[in-house]
ZABAPA-163703 format. One record per residue: residue number from 1; x, y, z of N, C-alpha, C, O, CB in turn. Coordinates in steps of 0.1 Angstrom, whole numbers. Each point is the difference from the previous one (the first is absolute). Glycine has a CB too. Layout:
// residues N
R | NUM | X | Y | Z | X | Y | Z | X | Y | Z | X | Y | Z | X | Y | Z
...
//
This chain:
// residues 220
R | 1 | 859 | 794 | 1029 | -2 | 13 | -7 | -16 | 2 | -7 | -8 | -9 | -2 | 37 | 9 | -3
R | 2 | -30 | 12 | 1 | -15 | 0 | -10 | 2 | 2 | -15 | 9 | 5 | -5 | -20 | 7 | 23
R | 3 | 3 | -17 | -23 | 4 | 2 | -14 | 10 | 9 | -9 | 9 | -1 | -8 | -29 | -7 | 13
R | 4 | 11 | 22 | 1 | 9 | 13 | -6 | 17 | -7 | 6 | 9 | -3 | -8 | -33 | 30 | 12
R | 5 | 24 | -27 | 11 | 15 | 2 | 1 | 9 | -16 | -4 | 12 | -2 | 3 | -18 | 23 | 17
R | 6 | -3 | -31 | -29 | 9 | -8 | -2 | 1 | 0 | -17 | 10 | -4 | -7 | -15 | -10 | 32
R | 7 | -5 | 19 | -30 | 2 | 2 | -15 | -2 | 13 | -11 | 2 | 1 | -12 | -8 | -22 | 19
R | 8 | 2 | 31 | 5 | 1 | 12 | -6 | 15 | 10 | 4 | 8 | 6 | -7 | -37 | -9 | 6
R | 9 | 27 | 1 | 15 | 10 | 10 | 3 | 15 | -5 | -3 | 6 | 10 | -5 | -22 | -1 | 24
R | 10 | 22 | -18 | -20 | 9 | -5 | -10 | 6 | 2 | -10 | 12 | -2 | -4 | -20 | -4 | 10
R | 11 | -6 | 13 | -13 | 5 | 7 | -16 | 2 | 16 | 3 | 7 | 8 | -7 | -23 | -27 | -9
R | 12 | 9 | 22 | 25 | -3 | 18 | 3 | 17 | 1 | 8 | 7 | 8 | -6 | -42 | -3 | 13
R | 13 | 40 | -11 | 2 | 14 | 5 | 6 | 9 | -4 | -8 | 11 | 6 | 1 | -17 | -7 | 21
R | 14 | 6 | -11 | -30 | 14 | -1 | -8 | -2 | 10 | -14 | 10 | 4 | -5 | -5 | -33 | 13
R | 15 | -15 | 33 | -12 | -3 | 12 | -5 | 11 | 17 | 4 | 7 | 7 | -6 | -33 | -23 | 8
R | 16 | 19 | 13 | 12 | 2 | 15 | 5 | 13 | 0 | 5 | 7 | 10 | -1 | -30 | -6 | 7
R | 17 | 26 | -13 | -1 | 19 | -4 | 8 | 5 | -6 | -11 | 9 | -8 | 3 | -11 | 2 | 25
R | 18 | -2 | 9 | -43 | 11 | -6 | -12 | -1 | 14 | -6 | 1 | -1 | -13 | -6 | -28 | 7
R | 19 | 4 | 41 | 10 | 4 | 8 | -8 | 8 | 5 | -1 | 6 | 0 | 11 | -19 | 0 | -12
R | 20 | 20 | 8 | -9 | 13 | 6 | 3 | 7 | 7 | 4 | 12 | 0 | -2 | -16 | -5 | -4
R | 21 | -2 | 12 | 12 | 6 | 10 | 13 | 1 | -7 | 14 | 7 | 4 | 9 | -18 | 16 | -21
R | 22 | 0 | -32 | 13 | 4 | -10 | 13 | 12 | -9 | -5 | 10 | -2 | 6 | -36 | -1 | 3
R | 23 | 24 | -2 | -22 | 13 | -8 | -2 | 14 | 8 | 2 | 10 | -5 | 5 | -24 | -9 | -22
R | 24 | 13 | 27 | 10 | 11 | 5 | 5 | 6 | 1 | 14 | 12 | 0 | 1 | -18 | 9 | -17
R | 25 | -2 | -8 | 26 | 1 | 0 | 14 | 6 | -15 | 5 | 10 | -3 | 6 | -32 | 21 | -4
R | 26 | 12 | -27 | -8 | 8 | -12 | 4 | 14 | -2 | -7 | 8 | -7 | 7 | -30 | -4 | -3
R | 27 | 25 | 14 | -10 | 18 | -1 | -8 | 9 | 9 | 12 | 12 | -3 | 0 | -19 | 6 | -32
R | 28 | 2 | 7 | 41 | 6 | 2 | 3 | 6 | -3 | 17 | 6 | 5 | 9 | -15 | 7 | -31
R | 29 | 1 | -27 | 19 | 4 | -2 | 19 | 0 | -14 | -2 | 6 | -6 | 8 | -18 | 25 | 9
R | 30 | 6 | -27 | -28 | -3 | -14 | -1 | 16 | -9 | -3 | 4 | -11 | 3 | -32 | 19 | -15
R | 31 | 34 | 5 | 5 | 15 | -11 | -3 | 6 | 5 | 14 | 12 | -3 | -1 | -5 | 1 | -31
R | 32 | -8 | 7 | 41 | 9 | -1 | 10 | 0 | -16 | 11 | 7 | -2 | 9 | -11 | 31 | -11
R | 33 | -8 | -37 | -5 | -4 | -10 | 10 | 12 | -13 | -3 | 2 | -4 | -11 | -31 | 12 | 12
R | 34 | 34 | -14 | 10 | 7 | -11 | -2 | 2 | -11 | 6 | -5 | 3 | 11 | 11 | 10 | -19
R | 35 | -1 | -27 | 9 | -2 | -7 | 6 | -16 | -8 | 2 | -9 | -1 | -9 | 31 | 15 | 17
R | 36 | -22 | -19 | 3 | -15 | -3 | -1 | -10 | 9 | 8 | 0 | 5 | 11 | 7 | -29 | -14
R | 37 | -17 | 23 | -10 | -9 | 15 | 0 | -13 | -2 | 2 | -6 | -8 | -8 | 19 | 19 | -9
R | 38 | -19 | -7 | 27 | -17 | -1 | 1 | -7 | 9 | -3 | -1 | 9 | 9 | 3 | -20 | 4
R | 39 | -9 | 13 | -27 | -6 | 12 | -1 | -16 | -2 | 4 | -8 | -9 | -4 | 28 | 17 | -16
R | 40 | -22 | 1 | 28 | -15 | 1 | 6 | -9 | 6 | -10 | 2 | 12 | -4 | 7 | -9 | 28
R | 41 | -18 | -10 | -28 | -14 | 5 | -8 | 8 | 0 | -13 | 0 | 10 | -7 | -16 | 8 | 25
R | 42 | 22 | -32 | -23 | 1 | 1 | -10 | -8 | 3 | -12 | 6 | 5 | -9 | 6 | -15 | 21
R | 43 | -22 | 7 | -12 | -11 | 1 | -8 | 3 | -7 | -16 | 4 | -12 | 2 | -10 | 35 | 13
R | 44 | 6 | -17 | -32 | -3 | -2 | -6 | 20 | -4 | -2 | 2 | -9 | -9 | -33 | 23 | 5
R | 45 | 40 | -10 | 10 | 13 | -1 | -3 | 6 | 7 | -6 | 10 | -3 | -6 | -13 | -12 | 8
R | 46 | -2 | 26 | -1 | 4 | 13 | -10 | 14 | 6 | 6 | 6 | 10 | -5 | -33 | -3 | -1
R | 47 | 30 | -11 | 14 | 15 | 6 | 5 | 12 | -14 | -4 | 12 | 1 | 3 | -25 | 17 | 21
R | 48 | 7 | -27 | -31 | 12 | -10 | -4 | 9 | 2 | -11 | 10 | -6 | -2 | -25 | -9 | 9
R | 49 | 9 | 27 | -16 | 7 | 2 | -9 | 18 | 8 | 6 | 11 | -1 | -5 | -39 | 2 | -10
R | 50 | 25 | 5 | 26 | 7 | 10 | 5 | 13 | -7 | 7 | 11 | 5 | -1 | -33 | 11 | 2
R | 51 | 21 | -27 | 7 | 10 | -11 | 8 | 12 | 1 | -11 | 1 | 0 | -12 | -20 | -20 | 24
R | 52 | 26 | 21 | -1 | 17 | 0 | -10 | -1 | -16 | 2 | 0 | -3 | 12 | 18 | 29 | -5
R | 53 | -18 | -35 | -15 | -5 | -18 | 1 | 18 | -3 | 8 | 1 | -7 | 10 | -23 | -2 | -42
R | 54 | 36 | 18 | 25 | 10 | -8 | 7 | 2 | 0 | 17 | 8 | -7 | 6 | 2 | 12 | -29
R | 55 | -20 | 5 | 28 | -1 | 8 | 15 | -11 | -11 | 5 | -2 | 0 | 12 | 7 | 31 | -16
R | 56 | -14 | -42 | -3 | -12 | -2 | 7 | 5 | -16 | 6 | 4 | -7 | -10 | -24 | 24 | -8
R | 57 | 22 | -24 | 27 | -2 | -12 | 4 | -19 | -6 | -5 | -1 | -10 | -8 | 23 | 18 | 30
R | 58 | -29 | -4 | -19 | -15 | -4 | 2 | -5 | 14 | 5 | 6 | 7 | 7 | -4 | -34 | -1
R | 59 | -11 | 28 | -8 | -15 | 10 | 2 | -13 | -7 | 7 | -6 | -9 | -5 | 12 | 21 | -19
R | 60 | -8 | -9 | 32 | -14 | -4 | 10 | -8 | 10 | -4 | 2 | 12 | 1 | 6 | -22 | 23
R | 61 | -21 | 1 | -33 | -7 | 15 | -4 | -15 | -2 | 9 | -10 | -6 | -5 | 23 | 10 | -24
R | 62 | -13 | 2 | 44 | -16 | 4 | 7 | -7 | 5 | -11 | 3 | 9 | -8 | 5 | -2 | 31
R | 63 | -20 | -15 | -22 | -11 | 4 | -9 | -14 | -7 | 2 | -5 | -8 | -8 | 24 | 12 | -7
R | 64 | -25 | 2 | 28 | -17 | -6 | 2 | -8 | -3 | -10 | -8 | -9 | 1 | 7 | 20 | 15
R | 65 | 2 | -4 | -25 | -11 | 3 | -12 | 1 | -11 | -8 | 7 | 2 | -10 | -6 | 23 | 9
R | 66 | -8 | -39 | 1 | -4 | -7 | -12 | 1 | 6 | -17 | 7 | -5 | -9 | -23 | -3 | 29
R | 67 | 11 | 18 | -20 | -5 | 4 | -9 | 12 | 12 | -8 | 0 | 4 | -12 | -24 | -11 | 25
R | 68 | 36 | 11 | -2 | 9 | 7 | -4 | 10 | -11 | -2 | 10 | 5 | -7 | -17 | 16 | 17
R | 69 | 9 | -35 | -6 | 12 | -12 | -1 | -7 | 1 | -14 | 9 | 5 | -7 | -2 | -23 | 33
R | 70 | -18 | 14 | -32 | 2 | -5 | -12 | 1 | 10 | -14 | 3 | -5 | -11 | -13 | -14 | 25
R | 71 | 7 | 31 | -13 | 2 | 11 | -4 | 14 | 2 | -1 | 4 | 8 | -8 | -24 | -2 | 15
R | 72 | 32 | -15 | 3 | 13 | 3 | -2 | 7 | -13 | -9 | 12 | -2 | -2 | -11 | 17 | 26
R | 73 | -10 | -23 | -28 | 8 | -12 | -8 | 7 | 2 | -13 | 6 | -9 | -5 | -22 | -4 | 15
R | 74 | 15 | 24 | -16 | 6 | 7 | -11 | 13 | 6 | 4 | 9 | -6 | -6 | -32 | 11 | -4
R | 75 | 27 | 4 | 18 | 10 | 3 | 7 | 7 | -8 | 8 | 12 | 3 | 3 | -23 | 13 | -6
R | 76 | 5 | -28 | 9 | 7 | -9 | 9 | 8 | -7 | -11 | 12 | -3 | 1 | -30 | 2 | 19
R | 77 | 10 | -2 | -32 | 10 | -8 | -9 | 17 | 5 | -4 | 11 | -5 | -1 | -35 | -2 | -8
R | 78 | 19 | 16 | 9 | 16 | 13 | -7 | 11 | -1 | 11 | 12 | 2 | -2 | -26 | 21 | -9
R | 79 | 8 | -28 | 25 | 13 | 6 | 10 | 10 | -11 | -2 | -2 | -12 | -3 | -13 | 25 | 24
R | 80 | 28 | -6 | -19 | 13 | -6 | -5 | 3 | -7 | 12 | 11 | -5 | 1 | -1 | 23 | -18
R | 81 | -20 | -21 | 29 | 4 | 2 | 17 | -13 | -8 | 6 | -11 | 5 | -3 | 25 | 22 | 4
R | 82 | -14 | -37 | 4 | -6 | -8 | 10 | -10 | 10 | 7 | 4 | 11 | 5 | 17 | -29 | -1
R | 83 | -34 | 13 | -4 | -8 | 10 | 4 | -14 | -12 | 9 | -7 | -8 | -7 | 17 | 31 | -18
R | 84 | -10 | -21 | 38 | -5 | -3 | 6 | -15 | 2 | 6 | 0 | 5 | 12 | 23 | -6 | -15
R | 85 | -35 | -2 | -2 | -11 | 7 | 8 | -4 | -4 | 16 | 0 | -12 | 3 | -10 | 14 | -28
R | 86 | 6 | 9 | 37 | -3 | 1 | 11 | -16 | 8 | -4 | -3 | 10 | -6 | 31 | -10 | 20
R | 87 | -36 | -11 | -6 | -14 | 4 | -9 | -9 | 7 | 15 | -11 | -4 | 3 | 10 | -21 | -28
R | 88 | 11 | 34 | 31 | -6 | 1 | 17 | 1 | 19 | 0 | 7 | 8 | -7 | 7 | -38 | 23
R | 89 | -23 | 32 | -8 | 1 | 11 | 3 | 11 | 8 | 2 | 9 | -7 | 6 | -26 | -2 | -2
R | 90 | 23 | 26 | -6 | 13 | 2 | 6 | 2 | -2 | 18 | 10 | -4 | 5 | -8 | 20 | -28
R | 91 | -13 | -13 | 28 | -3 | -4 | 17 | 5 | -14 | 4 | 1 | -2 | 12 | -24 | 17 | -11
R | 92 | 25 | -26 | -11 | 3 | -14 | 2 | 8 | -6 | -9 | -3 | -10 | -7 | -16 | 9 | 17
R | 93 | 32 | 10 | -10 | 10 | -4 | -7 | 8 | -16 | 1 | 10 | -1 | 6 | -10 | 28 | -4
R | 94 | -3 | -34 | -6 | 4 | -15 | 2 | 14 | -5 | 1 | 3 | -12 | 2 | -22 | 10 | -15
R | 95 | 28 | 11 | 13 | 15 | -2 | 0 | 7 | 1 | 16 | -4 | 3 | 11 | 4 | 10 | -37
R | 96 | 11 | -20 | 21 | 10 | -1 | 19 | 3 | 16 | 1 | -1 | 10 | -7 | 19 | -39 | 8
R | 97 | -14 | 27 | 8 | 8 | 17 | 6 | 13 | 0 | -6 | 5 | -11 | -1 | -13 | 13 | 27
R | 98 | 12 | 7 | -29 | 12 | 2 | -9 | 5 | -7 | -13 | 12 | -4 | -2 | -8 | 10 | 23
R | 99 | -13 | -7 | -29 | -4 | -7 | -8 | 3 | 4 | -15 | 4 | -7 | -10 | -19 | 1 | 27
R | 100 | 12 | 23 | -16 | -1 | 1 | -12 | 11 | 20 | -2 | 1 | 7 | 10 | -33 | -29 | -13
R | 101 | 40 | 24 | -11 | 12 | 7 | 0 | -9 | 8 | -7 | 8 | 4 | -7 | 16 | -18 | 7
R | 102 | -35 | 21 | -3 | -7 | 11 | -7 | -17 | -2 | 9 | -4 | -11 | 5 | 22 | 11 | -35
R | 103 | -22 | 10 | 29 | -14 | 1 | 1 | -3 | 10 | -11 | 8 | 10 | 0 | -9 | -17 | 25
R | 104 | -7 | 8 | -34 | -5 | 6 | -11 | -15 | -1 | 1 | -7 | -10 | -3 | 29 | 5 | -10
R | 105 | -25 | 20 | 17 | -12 | 11 | 2 | -3 | 9 | -12 | 4 | 12 | -1 | 3 | -12 | 25
R | 106 | -17 | -6 | -36 | -1 | 12 | -8 | -14 | 2 | -1 | -4 | -10 | -6 | 26 | 7 | -7
R | 107 | -32 | 9 | 15 | -13 | 6 | -1 | -7 | -13 | 6 | -7 | -7 | -8 | 10 | 25 | -14
R | 108 | -2 | -20 | 35 | -5 | -10 | 5 | -2 | 5 | 18 | -6 | -6 | 8 | 18 | -14 | -30
R | 109 | -6 | 30 | 25 | -2 | 3 | 16 | -13 | 5 | 3 | -5 | -1 | 11 | 28 | 6 | -7
R | 110 | -31 | 3 | -16 | -11 | 8 | -3 | -11 | -12 | 4 | -11 | 4 | 5 | 22 | 15 | -26
R | 111 | -10 | -30 | 19 | -10 | -9 | 0 | -4 | -11 | 13 | -9 | -8 | 1 | 15 | 12 | -26
R | 112 | 6 | -1 | 32 | 3 | -11 | 8 | -10 | 6 | 14 | 1 | 11 | 4 | 30 | -19 | -15
R | 113 | -40 | -1 | 17 | -7 | 1 | 9 | 9 | 4 | 12 | 1 | 12 | 4 | -17 | -27 | -15
R | 114 | 22 | 5 | 16 | 10 | 5 | 11 | 13 | -1 | 0 | 7 | -8 | 5 | -23 | 3 | 5
R | 115 | 18 | 20 | -18 | 10 | -1 | -4 | 11 | -3 | 9 | 9 | -7 | -4 | -19 | 19 | -11
R | 116 | 11 | -4 | 32 | 8 | -3 | 8 | 6 | -13 | 2 | 13 | -3 | 1 | -24 | 19 | 7
R | 117 | 0 | -27 | -8 | 0 | -11 | 3 | 12 | -5 | -11 | 8 | -8 | 3 | -34 | 7 | 8
R | 118 | 25 | 7 | -25 | 3 | -9 | -12 | 19 | 4 | 0 | 9 | -8 | -3 | -40 | 12 | -15
R | 119 | 32 | 11 | 22 | 9 | 3 | 0 | 10 | -2 | 10 | 12 | 3 | 0 | -24 | 8 | -12
R | 120 | 6 | -18 | 22 | 6 | -7 | 15 | 4 | -14 | -8 | 11 | -5 | 1 | -31 | 16 | 24
R | 121 | 10 | -17 | -34 | 6 | -13 | -3 | 11 | 2 | -15 | 7 | -10 | -4 | -33 | -3 | 17
R | 122 | 27 | 23 | -19 | 11 | 1 | -11 | 12 | 1 | 12 | 10 | -7 | 0 | -24 | 22 | -24
R | 123 | 12 | -5 | 33 | 13 | -2 | 7 | 5 | -11 | 5 | 12 | -3 | 0 | -16 | 21 | 6
R | 124 | -5 | -25 | -1 | 2 | -17 | 8 | 8 | -4 | -10 | 12 | -2 | 3 | -36 | -6 | 9
R | 125 | 20 | 6 | -24 | 7 | -8 | -13 | 12 | 4 | -4 | 8 | -7 | -6 | -29 | 3 | -3
R | 126 | 23 | 18 | 13 | 9 | 3 | -8 | 14 | -3 | 12 | 0 | -2 | 12 | -18 | 21 | -32
R | 127 | 29 | -18 | 7 | 12 | -6 | 8 | 6 | 17 | 8 | -6 | 11 | -2 | 13 | -37 | -20
R | 128 | 6 | 23 | 31 | 8 | 8 | 7 | 1 | 14 | -10 | -1 | 12 | 3 | 15 | -33 | 10
R | 129 | -12 | 14 | -23 | 9 | 12 | -11 | -6 | 0 | -12 | 6 | 1 | -11 | 18 | -5 | 18
R | 130 | -41 | 2 | -5 | -5 | 1 | -13 | -3 | 9 | -1 | 4 | 9 | 7 | -10 | -25 | -9
R | 131 | -5 | 19 | -9 | -6 | 19 | -3 | -13 | -5 | -9 | -1 | -8 | -9 | 28 | 27 | 5
R | 132 | -36 | -9 | 12 | -16 | 4 | -3 | 3 | 8 | -14 | 7 | 9 | 2 | -18 | -4 | 26
R | 133 | 8 | -6 | -40 | -3 | 7 | -13 | -16 | 1 | -3 | -8 | -9 | -2 | 31 | 1 | -7
R | 134 | -23 | 23 | 10 | -16 | 4 | -2 | -3 | 8 | -10 | 9 | 7 | -5 | -12 | -7 | 27
R | 135 | -10 | 1 | -27 | -4 | 13 | -8 | -11 | 2 | -2 | -5 | -5 | -10 | 20 | 4 | 0
R | 136 | -22 | 8 | 18 | -16 | -1 | 5 | -6 | 18 | -5 | 7 | 10 | 1 | -1 | -32 | 26
R | 137 | -20 | 21 | -32 | -4 | 11 | 2 | -9 | 0 | 12 | -5 | -9 | 6 | 8 | 14 | -28
R | 138 | -4 | 10 | 25 | -5 | 5 | 12 | -1 | 14 | 2 | 1 | 10 | -7 | 7 | -29 | 15
R | 139 | -11 | 16 | 10 | -4 | 16 | 3 | 8 | 13 | -7 | 12 | 1 | 1 | -17 | -11 | 22
R | 140 | -2 | 18 | -29 | 5 | 16 | -9 | 5 | 7 | 14 | -6 | 0 | 11 | -15 | 4 | -35
R | 141 | 34 | 5 | 18 | 5 | 12 | 13 | -10 | 11 | -1 | -1 | 8 | 10 | 27 | -12 | -11
R | 142 | -34 | 5 | -11 | -10 | 14 | 0 | -13 | -4 | 3 | -8 | -8 | -5 | 19 | 20 | -11
R | 143 | -11 | 0 | 29 | -18 | -3 | 5 | -11 | 0 | -9 | -10 | -5 | 3 | 15 | 17 | 16
R | 144 | -3 | -7 | -29 | -16 | -1 | -10 | 7 | -11 | -9 | 10 | 7 | -3 | -24 | 22 | 1
R | 145 | 16 | -38 | -3 | 3 | -11 | -2 | -5 | -6 | 11 | -13 | -1 | -1 | 30 | 4 | -13
R | 146 | -12 | -7 | 24 | -2 | -7 | 10 | -18 | 2 | 2 | -7 | -10 | 0 | 36 | 12 | 10
R | 147 | -32 | 7 | -9 | -12 | 0 | 1 | -9 | -2 | -11 | -12 | 2 | 2 | 19 | 11 | 14
R | 148 | -1 | -20 | -32 | -8 | -7 | -3 | 2 | -14 | 2 | -8 | -9 | -1 | 2 | 25 | -12
R | 149 | 18 | -18 | 16 | 4 | -15 | 1 | -14 | -9 | 8 | -6 | -9 | -3 | 37 | 17 | 6
R | 150 | -30 | 4 | 10 | -12 | -3 | 8 | -13 | -3 | -5 | -5 | -11 | 3 | 17 | 23 | 9
R | 151 | -17 | -4 | -19 | -9 | 2 | -9 | -8 | -13 | -9 | -10 | -6 | 0 | 24 | 28 | 0
R | 152 | 2 | -22 | -6 | -1 | -15 | -15 | -1 | -12 | 6 | -7 | -9 | -5 | 22 | 19 | -12
R | 153 | -6 | -11 | 28 | 4 | -14 | 8 | -12 | -15 | 3 | 1 | -12 | -2 | 16 | 33 | 17
R | 154 | -30 | -11 | -8 | -14 | -12 | 2 | 0 | -6 | -16 | -4 | -12 | -1 | -15 | 28 | 22
R | 155 | 22 | -10 | -29 | -6 | -6 | -14 | 12 | -6 | -9 | -1 | -8 | -9 | -19 | 27 | 9
R | 156 | 32 | -13 | 4 | 14 | -5 | -6 | 3 | -15 | 7 | 3 | -11 | -5 | 8 | 39 | 4
R | 157 | -15 | -23 | 16 | 1 | -17 | 2 | -7 | -12 | -2 | 6 | -11 | 2 | 1 | 21 | 9
R | 158 | -18 | -8 | -14 | -11 | -8 | -2 | -1 | -5 | -17 | -7 | -9 | -2 | -5 | 21 | 25
R | 159 | 19 | -6 | -33 | 3 | -1 | -11 | 13 | -4 | -4 | 2 | -5 | -11 | -18 | 18 | 10
R | 160 | 30 | -11 | 12 | 11 | -6 | -5 | 3 | -6 | 11 | 9 | 4 | 7 | -2 | 10 | -24
R | 161 | -15 | -25 | 20 | 5 | -13 | 9 | 6 | 4 | 15 | 12 | -4 | 2 | -5 | -9 | -25
R | 162 | -14 | 21 | 33 | 4 | 3 | 12 | 11 | 11 | -2 | 7 | 2 | 10 | -14 | -26 | 1
R | 163 | 13 | 34 | -25 | 11 | 9 | 5 | -6 | 12 | 6 | -11 | 5 | -2 | 27 | -14 | -16
R | 164 | -7 | 13 | 26 | -3 | 11 | 7 | 6 | 14 | -9 | 4 | -4 | -11 | -4 | -12 | 35
R | 165 | 2 | 25 | -23 | 5 | 12 | -9 | 11 | 7 | 6 | 11 | 2 | -5 | -33 | 1 | -4
R | 166 | 17 | 1 | 23 | 8 | 11 | 8 | 10 | -9 | 10 | 5 | 6 | 9 | -26 | 14 | -9
R | 167 | 24 | -32 | -1 | 8 | -9 | 12 | 16 | 10 | 5 | 8 | 2 | -9 | -19 | -30 | -4
R | 168 | 12 | 33 | 23 | 17 | 4 | 1 | 8 | -7 | -2 | 8 | -2 | 10 | -11 | 14 | 3
R | 169 | 5 | -19 | -23 | 13 | -10 | -2 | 12 | -1 | 7 | 4 | -10 | 6 | -12 | 11 | -26
R | 170 | 18 | 12 | 21 | 9 | -1 | 7 | -1 | -4 | 19 | 8 | -7 | 7 | -2 | 24 | -30
R | 171 | -20 | -9 | 27 | 0 | -5 | 11 | -6 | -13 | 4 | 3 | -7 | 10 | -2 | 28 | -9
R | 172 | -9 | -24 | -9 | -2 | -15 | 0 | 9 | -11 | 1 | -2 | -9 | 8 | -12 | 18 | -19
R | 173 | 25 | -9 | 3 | 12 | -5 | -6 | 7 | -4 | 20 | 2 | -10 | 5 | -1 | 30 | -39
R | 174 | 1 | -6 | 38 | 9 | 4 | 12 | -8 | -5 | 11 | 5 | -3 | 11 | 8 | 24 | -22
R | 175 | -27 | -21 | 11 | -9 | -8 | 11 | -2 | -13 | -1 | -4 | -8 | 8 | -7 | 25 | -6
R | 176 | 15 | -16 | -12 | 2 | -22 | -3 | 12 | -8 | 4 | 2 | -12 | -2 | -14 | 14 | -21
R | 177 | 23 | 8 | 31 | 17 | -5 | 2 | 8 | 4 | -10 | 12 | -5 | 1 | -18 | -14 | 10
R | 178 | 4 | 25 | -19 | 9 | 6 | -9 | 7 | 9 | 0 | -6 | 9 | 5 | -4 | -16 | -13
R | 179 | 26 | 11 | 4 | 3 | 9 | 2 | 2 | 6 | -20 | 2 | -9 | -9 | 10 | 1 | 41
R | 180 | -13 | 22 | -37 | 1 | 4 | -11 | 13 | 3 | -8 | 4 | 12 | 2 | -25 | -7 | 7
R | 181 | 27 | -12 | -15 | 15 | 7 | -2 | -2 | 11 | -12 | 6 | 11 | -2 | 8 | -35 | 10
R | 182 | -22 | 18 | -15 | 0 | 10 | -13 | -17 | 0 | -5 | -8 | -10 | -3 | 38 | 3 | -7
R | 183 | -34 | 23 | 10 | -12 | -1 | -6 | -2 | 15 | -9 | 7 | 9 | 3 | -16 | -27 | 18
R | 184 | 0 | 17 | -30 | -1 | 11 | -12 | -16 | -2 | 2 | -5 | -10 | 5 | 29 | 7 | -24
R | 185 | -29 | 13 | 13 | -13 | 3 | -3 | 0 | 8 | -7 | 9 | 9 | -1 | -17 | -14 | 18
R | 186 | -10 | 5 | -29 | 0 | 10 | -8 | -11 | -2 | -3 | -5 | -10 | 5 | 25 | 15 | -12
R | 187 | -30 | 5 | -4 | -15 | -5 | -5 | 6 | -1 | -14 | 8 | 6 | -6 | -30 | 7 | 22
R | 188 | 14 | -26 | -20 | 0 | -8 | -11 | -8 | 8 | -10 | -6 | 10 | 4 | 8 | -32 | 9
R | 189 | -1 | 18 | -27 | -9 | 4 | -7 | -15 | -6 | 1 | 0 | -12 | 1 | 20 | 18 | -13
R | 190 | -30 | -1 | 13 | -13 | -4 | -1 | -9 | 10 | 17 | 5 | 8 | 8 | 4 | -40 | -23
R | 191 | -22 | 28 | 12 | -4 | 4 | 12 | 5 | 2 | 14 | 4 | -9 | 7 | -17 | 2 | -20
R | 192 | 13 | 22 | 17 | 9 | 3 | 13 | -4 | -10 | 7 | 9 | -8 | 4 | -7 | 32 | -4
R | 193 | -16 | -27 | 5 | -6 | -5 | 13 | 9 | -16 | 1 | -1 | -7 | 10 | -27 | 21 | -13
R | 194 | 34 | -16 | -5 | -1 | -12 | -2 | 19 | -5 | -7 | 4 | -11 | -3 | -37 | 13 | 0
R | 195 | 39 | 11 | 3 | 14 | -2 | -7 | 13 | 2 | 10 | 11 | -1 | -5 | -24 | 11 | -16
R | 196 | 10 | -8 | 33 | 12 | 4 | 9 | 8 | -13 | 2 | -7 | -9 | 4 | -7 | 29 | 9
R | 197 | 30 | -26 | -14 | -1 | -7 | 0 | 16 | -1 | 11 | 8 | 9 | -3 | -29 | -13 | -21
R | 198 | 24 | -5 | 33 | 10 | 2 | 2 | 11 | -16 | -3 | -4 | -11 | -5 | -9 | 33 | 22
R | 199 | 24 | -18 | -14 | 10 | -12 | -5 | 11 | -4 | 9 | 2 | 7 | 10 | -6 | 0 | -31
R | 200 | 10 | -18 | 20 | 15 | 2 | 10 | 5 | -13 | 5 | -5 | -10 | -5 | -3 | 33 | 15
R | 201 | 14 | -24 | -5 | 3 | -14 | 14 | 2 | 5 | 13 | 4 | 11 | 5 | 11 | -26 | -21
R | 202 | -18 | 4 | 21 | 1 | -3 | 17 | 3 | -10 | 3 | 1 | -10 | -8 | -16 | 20 | 13
R | 203 | 19 | -12 | 7 | 8 | -15 | 9 | -10 | 3 | 17 | -6 | 9 | 4 | 42 | -11 | -18
R | 204 | -32 | -9 | 18 | -6 | 1 | 15 | 7 | 8 | 7 | 11 | 4 | -1 | -19 | -26 | 2
R | 205 | -4 | 23 | 7 | 5 | 9 | 12 | 10 | -6 | 11 | 8 | 7 | 7 | -31 | 3 | -10
R | 206 | 21 | -24 | 4 | 8 | -4 | 7 | 16 | -3 | -1 | 8 | -7 | 7 | -30 | 3 | -3
R | 207 | 23 | 12 | -17 | 17 | -6 | -7 | 7 | 11 | -2 | -5 | 7 | -8 | -1 | -26 | -5
R | 208 | 16 | 23 | 17 | 5 | 12 | -6 | 4 | -3 | -16 | -1 | -11 | -4 | 10 | 18 | 28
R | 209 | -6 | 3 | -31 | 0 | 2 | -13 | 11 | -11 | -5 | -3 | -4 | -12 | -6 | 30 | 14
R | 210 | 21 | -31 | 3 | 8 | -10 | 0 | -9 | -14 | -4 | 1 | -9 | -8 | 16 | 22 | 24
R | 211 | -25 | -9 | -4 | -10 | -15 | 1 | 6 | -12 | 11 | -1 | -12 | -1 | -5 | 14 | -26
R | 212 | 11 | 6 | 36 | 6 | -5 | 16 | -9 | 1 | 7 | -5 | 11 | 0 | 26 | -4 | 1
R | 213 | -27 | -16 | 6 | -15 | -1 | 8 | 3 | 12 | 14 | 10 | 0 | 7 | -15 | -33 | -13
R | 214 | -8 | 43 | 6 | 6 | 3 | 14 | -11 | -2 | 10 | 0 | 5 | 11 | 18 | 12 | -20
R | 215 | -28 | -25 | 1 | -14 | -8 | 9 | 0 | -11 | 0 | 2 | -5 | -10 | -16 | 17 | 7
R | 216 | 12 | -20 | 18 | -3 | -12 | -8 | -12 | -2 | -5 | -10 | 6 | 4 | 24 | -15 | 7
R | 217 | -15 | -2 | -24 | -11 | -6 | -7 | -13 | -2 | 11 | -1 | -5 | 11 | 20 | -8 | -29
R | 218 | -26 | 17 | 11 | -16 | -5 | 9 | -9 | -6 | -11 | 2 | 6 | -10 | -4 | 14 | 29
R | 219 | -5 | -28 | -19 | -6 | -10 | -5 | -18 | 9 | 0 | -7 | 3 | 9 | 29 | -28 | 1
R | 220 | -23 | 26 | -25 | -14 | 10 | 1 | -10 | -7 | -3 | -11 | 5 | 0 | 20 | 15 | -6
//
C-alpha cells in the first residue's frame, strides 16, 4: 500500500466514519450481533463500543490495511471480548465453512473490489442459521442525486480509499446469495450524494428463515 493509504487515509476514514450521524447508524445494527462474529473491514474499531459483550463469544476483525489496524489499537484495548485480526482481503476469508454466527458489514461493501466474491465468502463461512447484519451508504433513489453520485465518484474513490458512492447495496447483497429479511433506508444529514443509507439483516438463500438447509452446501 502507498504512503497515503497507510499513513493518511486511516486518519481520514476514522474521522469521517466516526461522525455522530454514522455512529448512530452503527448503534442500530451492531448490537444485533451474537456468538462468533466476523466483522468485515473492521477499520479502526469504531463498532467495538456497540457490541453487547454478553452476547459475544469472539470477534474476527478482517482488515487488510496495516494502517487501519494500527489506528484501531486504542479501541481494541477497551474491548471486553476477544478480537482476532484477519489481515486478508474480504475476497479471501481464512475461516472454515459454517464457522461464524454473525457477519457484520458496516460501511465496507462500497470499497470491496470484487464484492460478489466477497459476499460469497461471507455466505460460505456463515452458519446455516447465521445472520448478515449490514449498514451501508449507496445508490440514492432520486435520479438527480444519482447523477451527482456519478459525477463525484471518480474523485471520491481516489480520495476515500476506493469507496464507491452509488453501489445498489440491496441488489448486491441478494446477488451475493443472501435473502434480505429486514431493510430500512433514508438520507442521513450531510451531502446528499454521499448520504443515502441502507441497513438491515439477511440470511443465506441456501436456507429457510428457520435455518434448515434446502440446498446442498457448496465450497466456494
